[in-house]
TIDRENSE-641309 format. One record per residue (C-alpha): x, y negated, z negated. Coordinates in steps of 0.001 Angstrom, whole numbers, plus 500000, padded with zeros to 6 digits. Example, Ala and Ser with C-alpha at 12.3 -4.5 7.8 and 13.67 -1.06 7.14 Angstrom:
% residues 2
{x 512300 y 504500 z 492200}
{x 513670 y 501060 z 492860}
% end
This chain:
% residues 258
{x 625428 y 866996 z 043436}
{x 628646 y 865109 z 044160}
{x 629426 y 862035 z 042125}
{x 630748 y 858895 z 043802}
{x 634214 y 859658 z 042424}
{x 634127 y 863171 z 043860}
{x 632892 y 861983 z 047235}
{x 635660 y 859389 z 047590}
{x 639112 y 860227 z 046200}
{x 641068 y 857563 z 044339}
{x 642712 y 854725 z 046261}
{x 640376 y 854997 z 049265}
{x 637839 y 852541 z 050698}
{x 634343 y 854087 z 050582}
{x 633076 y 852145 z 053612}
{x 636002 y 853341 z 055725}
{x 635438 y 856917 z 054548}
{x 631763 y 856654 z 055522}
{x 632684 y 855239 z 058950}
{x 634963 y 858240 z 059562}
{x 632247 y 860598 z 058344}
{x 629853 y 858888 z 060739}
{x 632233 y 859450 z 063660}
{x 632443 y 863098 z 062632}
{x 628666 y 863435 z 062729}
{x 628542 y 861957 z 066219}
{x 631380 y 864207 z 067378}
{x 629478 y 867275 z 066163}
{x 626565 y 866345 z 068493}
{x 624007 y 867986 z 066211}
{x 620736 y 866469 z 065087}
{x 619259 y 863032 z 065625}
{x 621626 y 860070 z 065848}
{x 619281 y 857177 z 065216}
{x 620261 y 854726 z 062502}
{x 617602 y 856143 z 060185}
{x 618650 y 859773 z 060760}
{x 622357 y 859023 z 060364}
{x 621762 y 857018 z 057181}
{x 619911 y 859994 z 055713}
{x 622688 y 862415 z 056663}
{x 625372 y 860078 z 055312}
{x 623478 y 859355 z 052112}
{x 623703 y 855579 z 052529}
{x 621076 y 852807 z 052847}
{x 619804 y 852222 z 056356}
{x 621221 y 848668 z 056365}
{x 624692 y 850010 z 055512}
{x 624509 y 852575 z 058296}
{x 623334 y 849877 z 060719}
{x 626365 y 847718 z 059884}
{x 628730 y 850649 z 060252}
{x 627275 y 851451 z 063641}
{x 627415 y 847820 z 064819}
{x 631095 y 847635 z 063756}
{x 631906 y 850797 z 065702}
{x 629927 y 849621 z 068724}
{x 631871 y 846333 z 068658}
{x 635130 y 848343 z 068873}
{x 633664 y 850451 z 071707}
{x 634128 y 853590 z 069616}
{x 630381 y 854229 z 069598}
{x 627757 y 853421 z 072246}
{x 624010 y 853040 z 071753}
{x 621722 y 855379 z 073682}
{x 618234 y 854803 z 075072}
{x 615716 y 855708 z 072412}
{x 617801 y 854451 z 069508}
{x 620416 y 857211 z 069314}
{x 624192 y 856847 z 069330}
{x 627179 y 858694 z 070824}
{x 630947 y 858417 z 070851}
{x 632312 y 856014 z 073457}
{x 635247 y 856258 z 075862}
{x 636802 y 853377 z 073925}
{x 638189 y 856080 z 071628}
{x 640330 y 857580 z 074412}
{x 643442 y 855405 z 073844}
{x 643514 y 856594 z 070224}
{x 643361 y 860201 z 071354}
{x 646218 y 860029 z 073875}
{x 648946 y 861198 z 071443}
{x 646726 y 864121 z 070424}
{x 646057 y 864985 z 074069}
{x 649807 y 865224 z 074628}
{x 650060 y 867701 z 071741}
{x 647074 y 869585 z 073160}
{x 648790 y 869758 z 076566}
{x 651960 y 871064 z 074908}
{x 650031 y 873698 z 072961}
{x 648189 y 874836 z 076076}
{x 651406 y 875100 z 078074}
{x 653220 y 877257 z 075517}
{x 650320 y 879500 z 074442}
{x 650821 y 882210 z 077113}
{x 654514 y 882338 z 076209}
{x 653693 y 882710 z 072511}
{x 651248 y 885506 z 073275}
{x 653935 y 887430 z 075145}
{x 656579 y 886699 z 072501}
{x 654373 y 888004 z 069679}
{x 653622 y 891157 z 071665}
{x 657268 y 891854 z 072542}
{x 658721 y 891004 z 069128}
{x 655936 y 892400 z 066944}
{x 656174 y 889153 z 064936}
{x 653942 y 886132 z 064545}
{x 654994 y 883379 z 066972}
{x 654273 y 879675 z 066579}
{x 655151 y 876219 z 067863}
{x 655461 y 873224 z 065540}
{x 655822 y 869503 z 066171}
{x 657031 y 866701 z 063958}
{x 654511 y 864398 z 062326}
{x 656304 y 861925 z 060083}
{x 658293 y 863938 z 057543}
{x 656316 y 867134 z 058197}
{x 656344 y 870028 z 060642}
{x 652819 y 870828 z 061874}
{x 651776 y 874059 z 063616}
{x 650011 y 873263 z 066906}
{x 649994 y 876703 z 068576}
{x 650386 y 880253 z 067347}
{x 649842 y 883920 z 068125}
{x 649515 y 886421 z 065314}
{x 651623 y 889555 z 065212}
{x 649981 y 892631 z 066755}
{x 650868 y 894580 z 063607}
{x 648126 y 895533 z 061143}
{x 649702 y 893391 z 058411}
{x 651633 y 890249 z 059231}
{x 652446 y 886724 z 058134}
{x 649421 y 884571 z 058948}
{x 649927 y 881088 z 060361}
{x 647150 y 878502 z 060553}
{x 646838 y 875824 z 063243}
{x 647343 y 872476 z 061533}
{x 649378 y 873952 z 058664}
{x 652128 y 871538 z 057654}
{x 655196 y 871489 z 055445}
{x 658127 y 869173 z 054839}
{x 660965 y 869096 z 057376}
{x 663416 y 870054 z 054634}
{x 661801 y 873493 z 054561}
{x 662204 y 876431 z 056903}
{x 663959 y 876998 z 060196}
{x 661349 y 875090 z 062207}
{x 661815 y 872086 z 059932}
{x 665546 y 872154 z 060650}
{x 664909 y 872339 z 064401}
{x 662717 y 869245 z 064250}
{x 665274 y 867456 z 062053}
{x 667880 y 868128 z 064741}
{x 666052 y 865723 z 067046}
{x 666765 y 862832 z 064662}
{x 669892 y 860781 z 064112}
{x 672085 y 861533 z 061092}
{x 670857 y 858467 z 059163}
{x 667263 y 859485 z 059876}
{x 667923 y 863050 z 058679}
{x 669504 y 861690 z 055493}
{x 666481 y 859460 z 054843}
{x 664017 y 862317 z 055415}
{x 665870 y 864598 z 053006}
{x 666126 y 861869 z 050384}
{x 662344 y 861412 z 050562}
{x 661697 y 865136 z 050239}
{x 659640 y 866087 z 047157}
{x 661291 y 868102 z 044423}
{x 659465 y 871311 z 045352}
{x 661509 y 871434 z 048557}
{x 664544 y 872340 z 046456}
{x 663010 y 875166 z 044428}
{x 664703 y 877925 z 046475}
{x 667389 y 875995 z 048387}
{x 669701 y 872996 z 048183}
{x 670667 y 870281 z 050655}
{x 673779 y 872191 z 051668}
{x 671623 y 875030 z 053014}
{x 669673 y 872586 z 055175}
{x 673022 y 871302 z 056443}
{x 674115 y 874870 z 057196}
{x 670990 y 875482 z 059265}
{x 671556 y 872269 z 061215}
{x 675212 y 873171 z 061854}
{x 674284 y 876681 z 063003}
{x 671599 y 875240 z 065248}
{x 674069 y 872855 z 066863}
{x 676586 y 875639 z 067441}
{x 674255 y 878494 z 068456}
{x 671023 y 876886 z 069675}
{x 668906 y 878565 z 066973}
{x 668728 y 878872 z 063196}
{x 667184 y 881225 z 060670}
{x 665582 y 880931 z 057272}
{x 665730 y 884286 z 055561}
{x 663669 y 883610 z 052464}
{x 664779 y 880174 z 051263}
{x 661390 y 878578 z 052001}
{x 659273 y 881554 z 050982}
{x 661077 y 884652 z 049721}
{x 658493 y 886891 z 051414}
{x 659039 y 885331 z 054861}
{x 661912 y 885538 z 057327}
{x 661886 y 883201 z 060324}
{x 664022 y 882259 z 063322}
{x 663494 y 879032 z 065266}
{x 664825 y 877282 z 068355}
{x 664123 y 873868 z 069884}
{x 661911 y 873124 z 072851}
{x 663254 y 870257 z 074968}
{x 661525 y 867992 z 077454}
{x 663002 y 867000 z 080820}
{x 665082 y 864279 z 079108}
{x 666658 y 866777 z 076751}
{x 664767 y 865529 z 073702}
{x 663557 y 867945 z 071022}
{x 659763 y 867905 z 071248}
{x 658875 y 871035 z 069281}
{x 660181 y 874097 z 067482}
{x 659355 y 877655 z 068527}
{x 659477 y 880202 z 065712}
{x 659053 y 883904 z 065140}
{x 658170 y 884841 z 061598}
{x 657577 y 888032 z 059642}
{x 658074 y 889833 z 056363}
{x 661686 y 890658 z 055372}
{x 661266 y 894250 z 056562}
{x 660012 y 892958 z 059945}
{x 663093 y 890827 z 060548}
{x 666101 y 892416 z 058815}
{x 669592 y 891091 z 059473}
{x 670526 y 894079 z 061629}
{x 667692 y 893237 z 064057}
{x 668316 y 889495 z 064144}
{x 670286 y 889498 z 067408}
{x 667486 y 891214 z 069333}
{x 664864 y 888868 z 067877}
{x 666982 y 885828 z 068745}
{x 667322 y 886981 z 072350}
{x 663552 y 887358 z 072695}
{x 663044 y 883920 z 071146}
{x 665559 y 882145 z 073384}
{x 664127 y 883820 z 076489}
{x 660681 y 882585 z 075445}
{x 662026 y 879080 z 074827}
{x 663449 y 878863 z 078345}
{x 660158 y 880058 z 079802}
{x 658170 y 877610 z 077657}
{x 660384 y 874703 z 078681}
{x 659693 y 875458 z 082337}
{x 655966 y 875460 z 081619}
{x 656235 y 872241 z 079597}
{x 657924 y 870371 z 082425}
{x 655058 y 871291 z 084713}
{x 652282 y 870483 z 082233}
{x 653774 y 867516 z 080324}
{x 655849 y 865346 z 082685}
% end
């Protein structure tokens, strides 16, 4: 049985955590959603659940149903708009990633910036029997990897400096700030950059930026594999496949995400 401390990590507000858990239950659309049933599933008194529900109804995030049940309300849609844009981006590039992974034999992914992190929003695993696995939603600091450098390139120099100064110490275990600068310089000169083991020694990756119609960097497209999958002598061929895929993805993005 979970203790209260285990259920709610330090420096959080239990009532807010329960409200988010309640929204998750309603999103799952499983089981009864009356106040009594939800209170039981949340493990809170019925009066507490009632107040949570009334607060969410007042915000139009939850709507009452005939018979005493509850469901999510369209009042949540404005909050979801930024996520829908990411979803549209991921949907637009997925066919391109599928083809890129097949042609290159490497895992292909697209990442977007979220604060100081790069987050994977679309991916296609390598067709090889063993490959580098990439999880949707996986995140890492922008100081790390070729995709991090691509997303940094969309920021101003002062912003890049601030991001790197905030980077945790583990970002510098296998690299220094000069290597991040080298990747950014190579990216500016060549339109792509590589990370051949400075983030993870067992992974080699090449990334290039995806631009919107205004020329802004909106995402990073990456191919990634084990060192033997992406040796230096094969880098030029891999880069060509990547840049071809980027151009194709940008055409799809301009249709799907005006």
